[in-house]
Legacy VTK file of the C-alpha trace (Angstrom):
# vtk DataFile Version 3.0
C-alpha trace
ASCII
DATASET POLYDATA
POINTS 262 float
-26.813 20.898 -21.985
-23.612 19.160 -20.936
-21.001 20.936 -18.861
-17.634 20.707 -20.612
-14.267 22.322 -20.085
-11.712 22.999 -22.791
-8.057 23.503 -21.920
-8.998 24.051 -18.263
-11.643 26.739 -18.952
-15.285 25.998 -18.193
-17.537 26.197 -21.239
-21.318 26.148 -20.879
-22.082 26.559 -24.592
-21.077 23.048 -25.562
-22.893 21.270 -28.352
-26.215 19.964 -26.990
-27.115 16.297 -27.454
-29.938 17.227 -29.811
-27.522 18.991 -32.128
-25.020 16.163 -31.874
-27.711 13.805 -33.131
-28.292 16.101 -36.082
-24.573 15.883 -36.745
-24.780 12.107 -36.323
-22.773 12.235 -33.110
-24.951 10.927 -30.332
-26.284 7.389 -30.564
-29.265 7.311 -32.908
-32.462 6.482 -31.059
-33.263 3.572 -33.362
-29.865 1.988 -32.618
-29.801 2.483 -28.840
-31.289 -0.957 -27.977
-28.847 -2.640 -30.354
-25.873 -0.792 -28.904
-27.004 -1.679 -25.396
-27.128 -5.372 -26.318
-23.657 -5.204 -27.840
-22.341 -3.353 -24.806
-23.786 -5.931 -22.435
-22.311 -8.799 -24.433
-18.847 -7.280 -24.572
-18.832 -6.300 -20.914
-19.571 -9.901 -19.945
-16.922 -11.452 -22.213
-14.091 -8.939 -22.567
-13.135 -7.095 -19.377
-9.883 -5.181 -19.123
-8.379 -4.779 -15.629
-6.382 -1.838 -14.276
-4.818 -1.257 -10.871
-6.087 1.511 -8.635
-3.794 4.540 -8.853
-2.338 3.625 -12.219
-3.233 5.141 -15.580
-5.951 3.717 -17.813
-5.151 3.530 -21.526
-8.023 2.847 -23.928
-6.870 2.587 -27.540
-9.250 1.609 -30.327
-8.002 -0.142 -33.440
-8.318 2.346 -36.292
-6.464 2.750 -39.575
-7.074 6.436 -40.270
-7.240 9.648 -38.310
-10.781 10.426 -37.117
-12.448 13.730 -37.923
-14.449 13.807 -34.692
-14.182 11.823 -31.448
-16.748 11.309 -28.681
-16.014 9.243 -25.534
-18.604 8.239 -22.925
-18.363 6.336 -19.641
-21.513 4.518 -18.498
-23.428 6.821 -20.893
-21.954 9.944 -19.258
-19.928 12.321 -21.432
-16.152 12.230 -20.983
-14.606 14.154 -23.878
-15.755 15.442 -27.268
-13.328 16.448 -30.030
-15.013 18.577 -32.684
-12.148 18.546 -35.103
-10.585 21.719 -33.764
-10.992 21.655 -29.951
-11.460 19.238 -27.041
-14.476 19.618 -24.775
-13.855 17.746 -21.515
-16.556 16.950 -18.968
-15.990 18.874 -15.730
-15.861 15.615 -13.743
-12.795 14.551 -15.757
-11.010 17.902 -15.709
-7.202 17.499 -15.415
-7.571 13.701 -15.382
-7.719 12.712 -19.037
-5.672 13.010 -22.193
-7.106 12.471 -25.669
-4.913 11.566 -28.627
-6.600 13.212 -31.605
-4.802 10.948 -34.083
-5.382 7.500 -32.554
-8.450 8.444 -30.421
-6.667 6.877 -27.440
-8.122 7.949 -24.099
-5.833 8.089 -21.065
-7.281 8.472 -17.573
-4.828 9.360 -14.831
-4.783 7.904 -11.313
-7.514 5.308 -11.761
-10.208 4.988 -9.084
-12.801 2.270 -8.496
-15.418 4.684 -9.863
-13.687 4.581 -13.248
-14.885 1.000 -13.714
-17.639 0.428 -16.243
-18.392 0.544 -19.953
-16.606 3.015 -22.232
-18.179 3.887 -25.563
-16.396 5.686 -28.386
-17.939 7.180 -31.505
-15.719 8.423 -34.335
-16.249 9.968 -37.734
-13.749 8.607 -40.228
-14.156 9.494 -43.902
-17.796 10.458 -43.381
-18.487 7.083 -41.748
-19.332 6.521 -38.102
-17.363 3.873 -36.205
-17.890 2.708 -32.633
-15.674 1.140 -30.008
-16.850 -0.535 -26.804
-14.706 -1.566 -23.842
-15.524 -2.696 -20.320
-12.915 -2.126 -17.617
-12.652 -2.850 -13.913
-10.297 -1.037 -11.571
-9.035 -3.417 -8.890
-6.648 -3.397 -5.932
-3.409 -5.286 -5.440
-3.547 -8.605 -3.619
-2.507 -8.058 -0.013
-0.330 -10.468 1.964
-2.468 -13.517 2.841
-2.906 -14.863 6.354
-2.965 -18.585 7.159
-4.749 -19.964 10.202
-5.090 -23.535 11.487
-8.241 -25.153 12.824
-7.575 -28.441 14.624
-10.403 -30.982 14.390
-8.555 -33.595 16.469
-4.967 -34.465 17.408
-4.100 -35.508 13.850
-6.446 -33.652 11.475
-6.408 -29.915 10.802
-7.767 -27.430 8.277
-5.608 -24.584 6.988
-7.518 -21.450 5.985
-5.911 -18.881 3.670
-7.492 -15.416 3.659
-6.753 -11.883 2.491
-8.580 -8.568 2.377
-9.863 -7.350 -0.985
-12.552 -5.103 -2.444
-12.947 -7.631 -5.245
-13.075 -11.066 -3.558
-14.828 -12.583 -6.588
-11.608 -12.125 -8.578
-9.337 -13.900 -6.076
-7.911 -17.334 -6.810
-6.316 -19.522 -4.112
-3.811 -22.312 -4.681
-2.108 -24.531 -2.110
1.179 -26.331 -2.760
3.303 -28.699 -0.699
5.741 -31.495 -1.527
4.983 -31.213 -5.244
1.206 -31.427 -4.800
-1.288 -28.637 -5.519
-4.888 -27.886 -4.599
-7.135 -24.919 -5.362
-9.420 -23.142 -2.923
-8.920 -21.159 0.303
-9.036 -24.247 2.585
-6.760 -27.271 2.842
-7.202 -30.326 5.060
-3.921 -31.754 6.338
-2.679 -34.519 8.629
-0.393 -33.357 11.433
2.001 -36.086 12.557
3.098 -34.519 15.843
4.183 -31.260 17.455
7.494 -31.424 15.576
5.941 -31.829 12.121
7.941 -29.474 9.864
5.916 -29.984 6.670
5.528 -26.596 4.917
2.378 -25.547 3.057
2.292 -22.531 0.744
-0.782 -20.525 -0.221
-0.706 -18.412 -3.407
-3.421 -15.785 -3.870
-3.860 -13.992 -7.192
-6.196 -11.716 -9.106
-5.956 -10.866 -12.836
-3.024 -8.472 -12.251
-1.126 -9.280 -9.029
-0.337 -12.129 -6.623
0.978 -12.732 -3.099
1.960 -15.814 -1.116
2.401 -17.028 2.458
3.775 -20.195 4.073
2.718 -22.239 7.091
4.475 -25.050 8.971
2.309 -27.914 10.228
3.704 -27.841 13.793
2.405 -24.272 14.163
-1.070 -25.739 14.512
-0.075 -26.549 18.089
0.988 -22.999 18.931
-2.462 -22.097 20.228
-2.623 -25.123 22.490
0.888 -24.488 23.764
0.016 -20.901 24.554
-3.062 -21.962 26.522
-1.057 -24.514 28.487
1.632 -21.942 29.258
-0.962 -19.458 30.502
-2.511 -22.028 32.829
0.910 -23.031 34.157
1.855 -19.400 34.770
-1.447 -18.719 36.544
-0.920 -21.704 38.875
2.649 -20.628 39.645
1.562 -17.081 40.440
-1.229 -18.354 42.697
1.183 -20.601 44.638
3.733 -17.799 45.040
1.062 -15.404 46.309
-0.242 -17.985 48.765
3.253 -18.625 50.151
3.847 -14.900 50.482
0.650 -14.461 52.528
1.529 -17.407 54.750
4.932 -15.926 55.567
3.772 -12.369 56.221
0.514 -12.974 58.122
-0.238 -16.627 58.841
-3.100 -15.686 61.207
-5.220 -14.547 58.248
-5.032 -17.876 56.487
-8.313 -19.765 56.477
-7.129 -23.285 57.305
-10.592 -24.663 56.662
-9.745 -24.438 52.950
-7.096 -27.112 53.417
-8.185 -30.701 54.136
-6.851 -32.300 57.359
-3.854 -34.546 57.013
-4.630 -38.234 56.765
-2.943 -40.651 59.215
LINES 1 263
262 0 1 2 3 4 5 6 7 8 9 10 11 12 13 14 15 16 17 18 19 20 21 22 23 24 25 26 27 28 29 30 31 32 33 34 35 36 37 38 39 40 41 42 43 44 45 46 47 48 49 50 51 52 53 54 55 56 57 58 59 60 61 62 63 64 65 66 67 68 69 70 71 72 73 74 75 76 77 78 79 80 81 82 83 84 85 86 87 88 89 90 91 92 93 94 95 96 97 98 99 100 101 102 103 104 105 106 107 108 109 110 111 112 113 114 115 116 117 118 119 120 121 122 123 124 125 126 127 128 129 130 131 132 133 134 135 136 137 138 139 140 141 142 143 144 145 146 147 148 149 150 151 152 153 154 155 156 157 158 159 160 161 162 163 164 165 166 167 168 169 170 171 172 173 174 175 176 177 178 179 180 181 182 183 184 185 186 187 188 189 190 191 192 193 194 195 196 197 198 199 200 201 202 203 204 205 206 207 208 209 210 211 212 213 214 215 216 217 218 219 220 221 222 223 224 225 226 227 228 229 230 231 232 233 234 235 236 237 238 239 240 241 242 243 244 245 246 247 248 249 250 251 252 253 254 255 256 257 258 259 260 261
């Protein structure tokens, strides 16, 4: 027996599946394989995307008001309208709204777990209609990061990356000087350390997009930083050595210094 709540009150005497079959509510056993095939086909071809935290609106196309409504998510009960009252699954308590006229299902504050296949059964004029919809809850595209990998003094590879729970949905596009290229990597030619050519990376998923820019001369920033560190280390070493020589010259090991050549 399913656990439903109606108007915020837990009800444990909800209509069992066996009785719903007698009332032609649950999927008939002989049609289950067929419905599964249809569901699989639709989920592969028609996916609706929603952003995490936003509301999900599932509205079937119907011409008349249904007598009864039954929504399921991944074959788990969501809400059942008997014609007079709504019976809501306890796991969806205070999260859904059912429009009894249009059969529209609204799910508040979408989570990744809300992704999957939604199945609707309705009784309209003594006939049973079904509605199938596959949705995927995704995150917004975060600000991309661009790094440079130098292969030699003239060739470099720009790598555009961003964090996402759905990397398979990300699309990358590079643009510069009117030219475009798809993919997260771009091979460029760097003229010199003053090369001011700008490259832009656009990252998108089905609902949102972000972009970042990179200047070719920034490929040398890493090398400049290394050179500056070495220079600073040498300067500090020389200053320390001079300080020791002035304060206590007797402790200097002169064997470390080669004799002067005549």
